[in-house]
N, C-alpha and C positions, 0 to 999 in steps of 0.2 A: 682601560683598567680591567678588561675581562680576565686576563691572567691572574691579577692580584686577588680577584674575588671568585676564583675557581677552587674547588675542593682538591685535597691531596690525601692519599692514603699512605701512611707510613709503613715501613717494612713489617712492623708488628700487627698490621691490620687496622690500626686506629685511623679514622678519617678526621682530618683537620678541615674545618669548614672553608677556610681561605688561606692564601699564602702570606698574609700579613702577620708579622710577629712583633711584639713589643720586646725590644732588647733589654737585658738586665741593666737597671739603672740604680746606682748607689744613691740612697736618699737620706742617709744619716738620721732616720726617723725612729728606729727601735731604741729601747732603753740602752744607754751606754754600757752598763755593766752586765745586765741580764739578757739582753737581746729580745726582751718581751715586746710585743706589739704595743704601740702607743697611739693616742689620738692623732699625733702628727703623721705617723705612718699610714693610719687609716685614711686620713685626708688626702695623702699623696696617691694612694692606690685608687681612691674613689673616681670612677668614670674613665680611668685610663685604659681599661681593657675592652671598652665598648667597641664592638664591630671587628675585633681582632680574632684571628684563629687561635693564636697561642700567645700567652703572656709569660715571659721568663722573669721570675722575681730576682731581686737584688742578691748579690753574693751573700751567702749564708754560711756561717762558721761551723765547721765540723769538729773542732777540737780546741780546747783552751790553749792560749799561747799563740794562736795564729791569727788574731784579729787585726785586720788592716784598716778598718774604718770605725770611728766612733759611731755608735748607733747601728752596728751590723747585727742582723738577726742571727739567732742560734738554731742549730739542729744537732745538739750534742747529746741530750739525754731526754728522758720521758717528761721531765718538767717543762720542756719546750713544746710539747704537743699542743696544749691549748692555743698558743699563739700561732703555731703552724696551721692548725685546723682553721683558725679564723682567717688567716691569709688566703688559704685555698678557697674558703667560702666566698670571700670578697671577690675573687677573680671569677669563680664559677657563676656568681650572681650576675655578672656582666656578660656571660655567654662565651667566654674563652677557655681554652685548656690552660691549666695552671701548672707551670714547671718551676721547680725549685733549683736554683743554681747553688751547688755545694762547693765550698771554698776553704782554703787555708793559705795564709799569706806568706809563710816561710820567713825569709829575711825582711819582708816588708811589714811584718807585724809591728804595731805601735808599742813603743817601749813602756808607756804608762798604762797599757792595757794587757800586759802579759800575765796578769794574775799570779805574779811571783814566779813564773816559769822562765826558763832560758828561752832565748830566741834561737830556733833551730832551722836549719836549711840543709841542703846536700853537703856543703863544705863550710869550713871556718871562713869568716869575713876576710882574713888576711890572705887566703889562698885564691879568692875569686879575682877574676880579671875585669870585672865590670867596674865602672867608675865609682868613686867613693860615694857620690850622691847621684845614683841612677834615678831616672824619672819615677820608677815604681816605688822607691823608698830607700831608707838608709840601712845599709847592710851592717853598720858598726855594731859590734857586740854579738854578732851571730856566731854560733858554733855548729859544727857538723853533727847531724842527727846520728844517734847510735843505731845499730841493727834492730834492737828492740823497739826503739822509737819509730823507726821506719815501718815496721810491722804494725805498730799501734796506729800510725797515721792511715795506713791502708784500711785497717779495720774501722777507723773513724769515718772514712768516706762511705764505706758500706753501711755502717750503722745509721748515718745520716739519711741514706737512701731508704732504709727500712722505716725510719721515722716519717719520711715524706710519704711513703706508701700508707702507713697507719693514719697519717693526718688527712688523707684524701686527695693528695696531689695526683695529677695525671702523669707526672714524670719528674726526672731530675736532669740537670745539665751539669756535667763535671767541668769545673773551671780549670782548664789547662792553658789559659792564655794570660796576657797582660803582665808577664813577669812574676806571677805568683808561684806557689810551691811546685806544682807539676811541671811548669815550664822551667823552673829553676833546676829541676833534676835533669831535664832533657838538654838544657843549654850547656855547652862546653865552657862558657864563661863563668857560670855559677856552680857547676858540678865538676869538682877537681878530684873526685874520689878515685881510688884504685882498687876497690873491692868489686863485688858483683853489681853494685848500683852505679858504677861510673867507669869512665875510661873511654871505651869505644862507643860509637853511636848506638849500637844495639844495647849495650849495658846502660847507657844514659836513659834510654826510653823504657827500661824495665819497670821503673816506679810508676810512671803514668799508666802503662799498660796493666800493671798489677792492680792499681786503683780501679781502672775500668773493669777488669775481670771480677774484682770483688763486688762491685756494684751490680754487675750482671748476675752474679751468683745470688746476691740478696734478692734481686727480682725473681729469679728462678725459685728460690726457697719460699717466697711469698705466694707463689702460684698466680701472680699478676702478670701474665704475658702481655696484657694490654698496657702495662706501665711503660712510659716512654723513657728511653735513656739516650741522651745526647752528649756530645763532647765539643767543648770550645777550645780553640787554639789560635795563637798568633803566628804569622808566617816567617817573620824575620826579626833579628835584633841588630842594632847599628854598631855594636862594639866588637873588638877582636875576640875571636873564639865564640862569638854569639851565634845564634841560629841563622841559618841561611835557607833559601828556598829549597835547596837540595835536602836539608835536614827535614823540612816540613813535608816534602813529597815522600820521603822515606817513612815518616810517621804515618802519613795517610795510607800508605801501602799496608801497614800493620793494622790500623784502625778499620780498614775495609774488611778485614778478616773476622772482625768481631760482630756480634749480633746487635749492632747499633741501629738507632732509629733516625738519627740525623747527625751531621757535623755542622759546626758553626764557626766560621772564620771571623776573627776579630780584626777589623781594619779601621784605621782612621779615615781612609778615603776608599770607597768601594772600587774606584777605578784606578787606584795607585799601581804603578809599575814595579816589577821586581827589580831589586838592586844587587843582591848577592846570591849567586847560584841560580839554578833553573835557567830560565830564558830571560836575561836582563832586557828591559824595555818592553816586556809583554806583561799585561795585567796579572797581578798575583792571583786574583780570584779566577781568572780565566784558566791559568795553569792548574790551579787546584781542582777546579771543576772537571777539567779534562782528565786529570789523574784519577779522580774518583770514578769516572766513567760509568755513571749511572748506578753504581752499587748501593749508594745511600744518598738521600737528599742533602743538599747543602743550604744553609742559611747564610745569606750575605748581608753585610752591614757596613756602614762607614760614611758619614757626612751627608746622609740623605735627608736634607732639611727642607727641601722644596718639593712641590708636586712634580715638577719637571725632572728633578734628579731621581725621585722615586720611580717615576714612569720609565726613565732611561735605564735604571737598574733592572726593573721588571722585564723589560724587553730585550735585555742583553743576552739572555739565554745562559747565564753563568751561575744561576742559583735557582733552586726550586722554591725557596722562601725569601722574602725581603724583610729585614728587621730594621726598626727605627727606634731611636732613643730621644735625641734632642728634639725632634719634631713632635714627639708625644708629650714631652715636657711643656712645649709651647702651645700645643693644641690638644685639648682633651677630646675633641670631636674629630680627630684626624681621619679615622677610618671612614666616617660619614662624608667628610669633605672629598676624600679620594673617590669613594664610590659614586658620588653625585657629580664628579668632575669639576668641583669648585676649587680648582688648584690655586686660583688667584686669592683665595681667602685663607690660605695656609699661612700662619704667622711664623716668622723666622726669628723674632726677637721677643723678649720677655718685658712686659710692662709692669714695673714695680708698683704702680699706682692701682693695680688690680690684683693684689696679693691673694685675696680670697679665692679667685678663680683657679689659680695655679696649685694651691694647697701644698706649698713647699714647707718643709720643716725649717726652723729658724736658722740652723747652721747652713742649710742649702742656700738660703737667701744671702747669708754672709759670703759664701763662696761666689755666688752670682755677682756680687758687687766687686769682686776681684778680677772679673773678666777672664776666667780660666777657659782654655780652649775646648775642654771636654763638655762645657755647658753652653746652652744657647746664650747669645749676648743680650745684655739689657738694651731696651729701646733707647735710641739716641736722644739725649736731652732729658732723659727721665731718671738717670741714675741718682740714687739717694743712699 
């Protein structure tokens, strides 16, 4: 585990004490309507950053009308600052760098949480070629964003970054993955525009790059050169006209040119092979790391729920940082277990008879009971 517990200096000069990162985990713990921190969220965050170099907080909303999760935190206006400051303090008290993931759901926004606003995305629902019920959410009722709205969304991401700086966070991660707004603009399946924001690959990537540039400008204006800016992306989509590895590698070529501090590839399986474009049959993360070519560090994640899997990912040479999510949900002392080599003590299941230990909000327990793939399974014979 020497690699995992060695320090790393980011491009902006900030040293991260080790290579272990807590991946952003949706907890459904903030207030449903206001995004204010609650005791349920406090309990979830308690202890989960101990021993980690960096903790990326859950997807946090940058503009009303884009909420994809009930209980999603907000970074929209100054009234959100007290809760943002408290979240940063909770992570800092555990010795980790606190990074806020900034997010807008686009067509995945929940209809009953739109605050009376239209659901907007790159294109109208009827023009998209994604399935009617894509895994990320229901596109029904979505309309194409206007030019003014697009500019407003770019500003919203930059403003959220400014709020994160004021709140004392160490950085932000721009959420360009998992089928949310930035990915929707880059994907040919969801972006059917014919203006400057769509059409060719170069035009489709204009919006995510504009968001990144605006966030970097917000950092510059703050004078906080030590503020971390990262970007998360998903490498492929399964449907026609969706993203391919070739699209992702082209995006990486542009991201490399920006003054980023890290890239974060969102994978269900760290070792998954590419299927569309690039080099089929070669690990996605391997191709991505080779394309980055040392210009910016890469965070790798995906299905790393056992000590052996984490160790295998760490020694692959395909990522400078290793992120874990489900393993942290099941083990509040995960970093300690890894550092001390107690891999056989890492839990891979959730014991519902020990609810106090996990600190899950009520709705997260409800989802656990459904056996959803993105959550650690309930211990066999203990489901209730």
